[in-house]
Every structure is written in C-alpha cells, then in structure tokens.
matplotlib code that plots the C-alpha trace (Angstrom):
import matplotlib.pyplot as plt

x = [-9.9, -9.6, -6.2, -3.9, -0.9, 0.1, 0.4, 1.5, 4.1, 4.9, 5.3, 7.4, 9.9, 9.5, 10.5, 13.2, 14.4, 14.1, 16.1, 18.9, 18.8, 19.2, 21.5, 19.0, 18.4, 14.4, 15.8, 18.7, 19.7, 18.1, 22.0, 23.1, 19.6, 20.6, 23.7, 22.3, 18.7, 19.6, 21.1, 19.2, 16.0, 16.3, 16.0, 17.3, 19.8, 19.5, 15.6, 14.5, 11.9, 14.2, 16.4, 13.4, 12.7, 16.2, 16.2, 13.6, 15.8, 17.3, 14.8, 15.1, 18.3, 21.1, 20.1, 16.6, 15.7, 14.2, 11.4, 10.0, 6.9, 9.0, 10.5, 6.5, 5.6, 9.1, 8.1, 4.6, 6.0, 8.1, 5.3, 3.4, 5.7, 6.7, 3.0, 2.7, 5.9, 5.9, 9.3, 9.9, 12.3, 11.1, 12.8, 10.5, 7.8, 6.1, 6.4, 5.1, 1.9, 1.2, 1.3, -1.0, -3.5, -3.6, -3.9, -6.8, -8.7, -8.4, -9.8, -12.8, -13.4, -13.0, -16.1, -16.0, -12.6, -11.1, -8.5, -10.3, -12.0, -15.6, -17.4, -20.7, -18.3, -17.0, -20.3, -21.6, -18.4, -19.0, -22.4, -22.1, -19.2, -20.7, -23.7, -21.5, -20.6, -24.6, -24.1, -25.8, -23.6, -24.5, -23.5, -21.8, -18.9, -18.0, -18.3, -15.7, -13.3, -13.1, -13.2, -10.1, -8.4, -9.0, -12.3, -15.1, -13.7, -12.0, -9.1, -6.8, -4.7, -1.4, -1.2, 1.8, -0.1, -3.8, -5.7, -8.5, -10.5, -12.5, -16.5, -18.8, -20.7, -23.3, -22.7, -23.1, -24.5, -25.6, -28.5, -27.8]
y = [12.6, 12.0, 13.2, 12.4, 15.1, 13.9, 9.9, 10.6, 12.6, 9.5, 7.1, 8.8, 9.3, 5.9, 4.9, 7.2, 5.7, 2.1, 2.9, 4.6, 1.6, -0.9, 1.3, 1.2, -2.7, -3.9, -6.1, -6.5, -8.7, -8.1, -7.7, -4.6, -3.3, -3.3, -1.6, 0.8, 1.7, 4.0, 6.8, 5.7, 5.4, 9.0, 7.1, 7.5, 5.4, 5.4, 4.6, 1.8, 1.3, 0.9, -1.6, -3.8, -3.9, -4.8, -7.3, -9.3, -9.8, -12.6, -14.9, -13.4, -14.7, -12.4, -13.5, -12.8, -10.2, -6.9, -5.6, -2.2, -3.7, -4.9, -0.9, -0.2, -2.1, -1.5, 2.6, 1.3, -0.7, 1.8, 4.0, 2.5, 1.3, 5.3, 5.9, 3.7, 4.7, 8.5, 8.2, 9.6, 7.6, 8.5, 11.9, 12.8, 14.4, 13.1, 10.0, 10.4, 12.4, 9.6, 6.7, 9.0, 9.5, 5.4, 5.0, 7.5, 6.3, 2.6, 3.9, 5.3, 2.1, 0.0, 1.5, -1.5, -0.6, -4.3, -3.9, -5.9, -3.9, -6.3, -6.1, -5.0, -2.6, -0.9, -1.1, 1.0, 3.3, 4.2, 4.6, 6.9, 8.7, 9.2, 10.8, 13.4, 14.3, 14.2, 10.9, 6.9, 4.5, 1.5, -2.4, -3.1, -0.6, -2.4, -5.5, -4.4, -3.2, -6.9, -8.7, -6.5, -7.6, -11.7, -12.4, -12.3, -11.4, -9.1, -6.6, -6.9, -3.7, -5.2, -8.0, -8.6, -8.0, -7.8, -10.7, -11.8, -14.4, -16.4, -16.5, -18.9, -16.2, -14.2, -14.3, -11.6, -9.4, -5.7, -4.0, -0.6]
z = [-15.6, -11.6, -10.7, -7.4, -7.7, -4.1, -4.9, -7.6, -6.6, -3.6, -5.9, -8.4, -5.7, -4.2, -8.3, -8.1, -4.9, -6.0, -9.0, -6.8, -4.7, -7.4, -9.9, -12.5, -12.7, -12.2, -9.2, -6.8, -4.0, -0.7, 0.8, -1.9, -1.3, 2.6, 1.3, -0.4, 1.1, 3.6, 1.4, -2.0, -0.4, 1.5, 5.0, 8.4, 9.3, 12.7, 13.1, 15.0, 12.3, 9.6, 12.0, 12.9, 8.9, 7.9, 10.9, 8.7, 6.3, 7.8, 6.9, 3.4, 2.7, 0.9, -2.7, -2.6, -5.9, -4.3, -6.6, -7.5, -5.6, -2.8, -2.5, -2.1, 0.7, 2.6, 2.7, 3.5, 6.2, 7.7, 7.2, 9.6, 12.0, 12.1, 12.9, 15.7, 17.4, 16.5, 14.5, 11.1, 9.4, 5.2, 4.8, 1.4, 2.6, -0.9, 0.2, 3.7, 2.2, -0.5, 2.0, 4.8, 2.2, 0.8, 4.5, 5.4, 2.1, 3.1, 6.5, 4.7, 3.0, 6.2, 7.9, 10.8, 10.9, 11.4, 8.9, 6.3, 3.2, 2.4, -0.6, 1.2, 2.9, -0.9, -2.5, 0.6, 0.7, -3.5, -2.9, -0.1, -2.1, -5.5, -3.8, -2.8, -6.5, -7.4, -8.9, -7.9, -7.6, -9.1, -7.5, -10.8, -9.6, -7.1, -8.7, -10.8, -8.5, -6.9, -9.9, -11.0, -7.7, -8.8, -7.4, -4.4, -1.1, 1.3, 0.6, 4.2, 5.3, 6.2, 3.9, 1.7, -1.4, -1.6, -0.1, -1.4, 0.3, -2.1, -1.6, -3.7, -6.2, -5.5, -1.6, 0.4, -2.3, -1.5, -3.5, -3.9]

ax = plt.figure().add_subplot(projection="3d")
ax.plot(x, y, z, "-o")
ax.set_aspect("equal")
plt.show()
C-alpha cells in the first residue's frame, strides 16, 4: 500500500483548521468564515495574499456556505499566490509541505508545462514512473484514472475543481 505521510499530515491539518473555523460544522457562511479564518486557519493576517483572497469574497456574498473542499482550495490559492510573491501566509509547515508535494506531482505529470495534464501526458508519466519500480505500465491505468474524474480530456492547474474537457471516445489514444 502506498503511503504519503506529508500529504496525510497536511490534509489532516487543513481538516482541523476547517473544523476550528466553522465551529465543527460542515459548512459556515462566508462572512463567519472570514471573521474566524486568520486565527483558526493559522494564517498571517497581515499577508497581502490573504487580503487578495478575502477581497474576492465581495463577489461571493456573506451567506454563501464554505465547505471543507473550499478550505482546501483556499489554502492552495494562498500557497500559489505566496509562491509567486515570495510570501509565507500559511504558518503550518505540514500544510505548506503537502501543497508543495501536490505542486511537484502536478509538474511531473504536466510534461509540456502548459498548466494542463492531458491523457497522453498522464499515460507517458505513468509509463516512465512505473519503469523505475521495475514494472510495465498499461494504458488501462491511465484510462481508469481519467474514468475516475469523469471522462476523457484534460486536468488543469488552477481550475476551481478538476476540469475535464470532453473528447470523443477513442480520440488521442496512445499505445503503451
């Protein structure tokens, strides 16, 4: 079984932070989340990255519910904003380490460096990665992963979720 302790520790810390910001509820209104987020999420309240993120909330509305998934996205956005501006808004080392690992993993699969992972890139990365472990990858592993995210297409960095652009069945196939 594959274990990833850095990811586990980081996501555990995010779950704890979300629970603290929401008072243990599954969701909380955006306005309440904003009031609680600096102390509960362990963020630098004077950070320009945090201000930029919270200012986006003007378009959201005070009663829009914030979920655990939204919290993960917010941490990811802060991490990416911080990286480009050399800031450190996220205090928890476990969370920064987790998000760094996610970014490096994405960059491994995105061989064209265009910010999207196409099915062909995923298949090639899986093929090259499994050779390291003395195994041969089959095309079916990449196919199964894309089926899990809802179809054929592209996974894009920076999308609000996993974006999957549909393509006709059998299009752009690669033989491994």
